[in-house]
C-alpha positions as CSV (number, residue, x, y, z in Angstrom):
1,M,-9.8,15.9,-9.1
2,D,-9.4,12.2,-10.5
3,S,-9.2,11.6,-14.6
4,E,-12.6,11.8,-15.5
5,K,-12.6,8.3,-16.6
6,K,-16.2,6.1,-16.4
7,E,-16.2,4.5,-13.0
8,S,-16.7,0.4,-13.3
9,L,-19.0,-1.3,-11.4
10,A,-16.0,-2.0,-8.5
11,V,-16.5,1.1,-7.3
12,V,-17.2,1.2,-3.2
13,C,-18.0,3.8,-0.6
14,I,-15.1,4.6,1.3
15,N,-16.8,5.1,4.4
16,C,-18.1,1.5,5.1
17,G,-16.9,-0.3,1.7
18,H,-20.4,-0.9,0.2
19,P,-20.1,-1.0,-3.5
20,V,-21.9,1.8,-5.3
21,T,-22.7,2.2,-9.1
22,E,-20.7,5.5,-9.5
23,L,-19.1,7.8,-7.3
24,Y,-20.4,11.0,-9.2
25,R,-22.7,12.1,-11.9
26,K,-21.5,14.8,-14.4
27,Y,-23.9,18.0,-15.4
28,G,-22.3,20.0,-17.9
29,E,-18.3,20.9,-17.9
30,S,-18.0,21.7,-14.5
31,V,-21.0,20.6,-12.4
32,I,-20.9,17.1,-10.7
33,K,-23.1,15.7,-8.1
34,M,-21.6,13.1,-5.4
35,T,-23.0,9.8,-5.0
36,I,-24.3,9.4,-1.6
37,C,-24.1,5.6,-0.4
38,A,-27.3,3.7,-0.3
39,N,-26.1,2.2,3.2
40,C,-24.3,4.5,5.1
41,N,-25.9,7.7,3.4
42,Q,-22.4,9.4,3.2
43,I,-20.8,10.7,0.1
44,A,-19.4,7.6,-1.5
45,D,-16.0,9.0,-1.9
46,K,-14.8,12.5,-1.1
47,Y,-11.3,12.1,-2.3
48,I,-12.3,12.3,-6.0
49,E,-12.0,16.0,-5.6
50,F,-8.9,16.1,-3.1
51,E,-5.3,16.7,-4.2
52,P,-3.0,14.0,-4.4
53,V,-1.0,15.3,-1.5
54,V,-4.2,15.5,0.8
55,I,-4.7,11.8,-0.1
56,L,-1.1,10.8,0.9
57,I,-1.3,12.5,4.3
58,D,-4.4,10.7,5.1
59,L,-2.5,7.6,4.1
60,V,0.4,8.5,6.8
61,L,-2.3,9.1,8.9
62,L,-3.8,5.5,8.4
63,T,-7.2,6.7,7.2
64,K,-8.9,3.4,6.3
65,S,-11.0,5.6,3.8
66,A,-7.8,6.9,1.9
67,Y,-6.6,3.1,1.4
68,R,-9.9,2.1,0.1
69,H,-9.9,4.7,-2.2
70,I,-6.7,3.9,-4.0
71,L,-7.2,0.4,-3.9
72,F,-11.1,0.6,-5.4
73,N,-11.8,3.9,-6.5
74,G,-8.7,5.4,-7.5
75,Y,-6.7,5.1,-11.1
76,F,-3.3,4.8,-9.5
77,K,-1.0,2.5,-12.2
78,N,2.4,3.0,-10.6
79,F,2.4,0.2,-8.1
80,W,5.3,-1.6,-9.8
81,K,7.3,1.6,-10.2
82,L,6.9,1.8,-6.4
83,F,7.7,-1.6,-5.6
84,I,11.0,-1.3,-7.3
85,I,11.7,2.0,-5.8
86,L,11.0,0.2,-2.1
87,V,13.2,-2.9,-3.4
88,L,16.2,-0.8,-4.4
89,M,15.7,1.1,-1.1
90,E,15.5,-2.0,1.0
91,S,18.5,-3.7,-0.8
92,Y,20.3,-0.5,-0.3
93,M,20.0,-0.4,3.4
94,K,20.7,-4.3,3.8
95,W,24.0,-3.8,1.4
96,M,25.0,-0.9,3.9
97,N,24.9,-2.9,6.5
98,L,27.2,-5.6,5.2
99,P,31.1,-5.5,5.9
100,A,33.2,-3.8,3.7
101,A,34.4,-5.7,0.3
102,K,37.7,-6.2,-0.6
103,N,37.1,-4.4,-4.1
104,N,34.2,-2.6,-6.3
105,Q,33.6,-5.8,-8.3
106,E,32.6,-7.9,-4.7
107,S,30.4,-4.6,-3.8
108,E,28.8,-4.3,-6.8
109,K,27.8,-8.5,-6.4
110,N,27.1,-8.1,-2.7
111,F,24.4,-5.7,-3.6
112,Y,22.7,-7.6,-6.3
113,I,22.5,-10.5,-3.8
114,C,20.8,-8.0,-1.3
115,G,18.2,-7.0,-4.2
116,I,17.4,-11.1,-4.8
117,W,17.4,-11.7,-1.0
118,I,14.6,-8.6,-0.4
119,L,12.6,-10.0,-3.6
120,G,12.7,-13.1,-2.3
121,E,11.5,-11.7,1.7
122,N,8.7,-9.9,-0.1
123,F,7.5,-13.0,-2.2
124,L,7.4,-15.3,0.8
125,F,5.8,-12.4,3.1
126,F,3.2,-12.3,0.2
127,C,2.9,-16.0,0.0
128,I,2.2,-16.2,3.7
129,L,-0.1,-13.8,3.7
130,R,-2.2,-14.7,0.8
131,G,-2.2,-18.4,2.7
132,S,-3.3,-17.1,5.8
133,V,-6.4,-15.4,4.0
134,G,-7.0,-18.7,2.2
135,I,-7.5,-20.5,5.1
136,F,-9.4,-17.8,6.5
137,E,-11.9,-18.2,3.6
138,Y,-11.8,-21.9,3.6
139,F,-12.9,-21.8,7.0
140,L,-15.6,-19.2,6.5
141,K,-16.9,-20.7,3.5
142,R,-16.9,-17.9,1.8
143,S,-14.6,-16.2,-0.9
144,A,-13.7,-12.5,-0.5
145,S,-12.3,-12.4,-3.8
146,T,-16.1,-12.6,-5.0
147,L,-17.4,-10.1,-2.7
148,P,-19.3,-7.1,-4.5
149,G,-17.2,-4.3,-5.7
150,R,-14.1,-6.6,-5.8
151,A,-13.7,-7.2,-9.7
152,E,-9.8,-7.5,-9.0
153,N,-8.6,-10.5,-8.2
154,L,-7.7,-11.2,-4.3
155,S,-4.1,-11.6,-4.6
156,L,-3.8,-8.6,-6.9
157,L,-5.6,-6.4,-4.2
158,L,-3.4,-7.9,-1.3
159,W,-0.2,-7.0,-3.4
160,K,-1.2,-3.6,-3.9
161,G,-2.4,-3.3,0.0
162,I,1.1,-4.4,0.8
163,I,2.8,-1.8,-1.3
164,L,0.7,0.8,0.1
165,A,1.7,-0.2,3.5
166,S,5.3,-0.3,2.8
167,L,5.5,3.4,2.4
168,G,6.2,3.7,6.1
169,K,9.6,1.6,5.1
170,F,10.7,5.3,3.9
171,L,11.1,6.1,7.6
172,F,14.2,3.8,7.4
173,V,15.8,6.5,5.3
174,P,16.9,8.4,8.4
175,I,18.7,5.7,9.7
176,V,20.7,5.2,6.8
177,I,21.8,9.1,7.3
178,W,22.6,9.5,11.0
179,Q,23.6,6.0,11.5
180,D,27.1,7.0,12.3
181,N,25.6,9.3,15.0
182,S,23.4,7.1,16.6
183,S,23.9,4.3,19.2
184,A,23.0,0.6,18.1
185,F,20.0,1.3,21.1
186,A,18.5,4.3,19.4
187,L,18.7,2.5,15.9
188,Q,16.9,-0.5,17.5
189,I,14.1,1.8,18.9
190,H,13.5,3.5,15.5
191,S,13.6,0.3,13.5
192,M,10.9,-1.3,16.1
193,L,9.0,1.8,15.7
194,V,8.9,1.9,11.8
195,M,8.1,-1.9,11.6
196,G,5.3,-1.5,14.3
197,Y,4.2,1.2,11.6
198,F,4.2,-0.7,8.7
199,L,2.1,-3.6,10.6
200,L,-0.2,-1.1,11.4
201,S,-0.6,0.4,7.9
202,L,-0.5,-3.5,6.8
203,I,-3.7,-4.2,8.8
204,C,-5.5,-0.5,7.6
205,S,-4.8,-1.5,4.0
206,C,-5.5,-5.4,4.0
207,S,-8.8,-4.9,6.1
208,G,-10.3,-2.5,4.0
């Protein structure tokens, strides 16, 4: 079960996205009553009783309720660490595809350059996504950052959503491991499938 911290007013129903005042009410040391959403009449957040591995499986299966749980109701605080791991992984993959360096110093320099390049790509992608959302808000004449249940800044939520969606990029690891035993066509198909999964994850994450 998640940490028994007091839920803020920012928690939402993972089924319909409607804000709720609390996820559960505690009676004694071991008895809790799950909150029922007034909008959809379902349990507001079933994941507070689930093990993290179950939530991770539902994330992999692109379950929108799992994304809502982590983004709005969960207490996961290691997004920065996860982001660093993803940047290092993408930097390593880009570095592996570079021509062989003349010496170790040049090879190390190339890795740092790849890291800076990946950071730039991620920042540019975030700016494009945030700008698109801003334009969408402008034409709708409403700000998503002020919707009920969204106490966090929308930019921060988008950043977290992108990180969660980027978990699918770990599927690039087999390419690095078996690239010498695979044809160029097979590697391209694998890359296209992974990027397709990333886009689906991003849609699922950012549409919560």
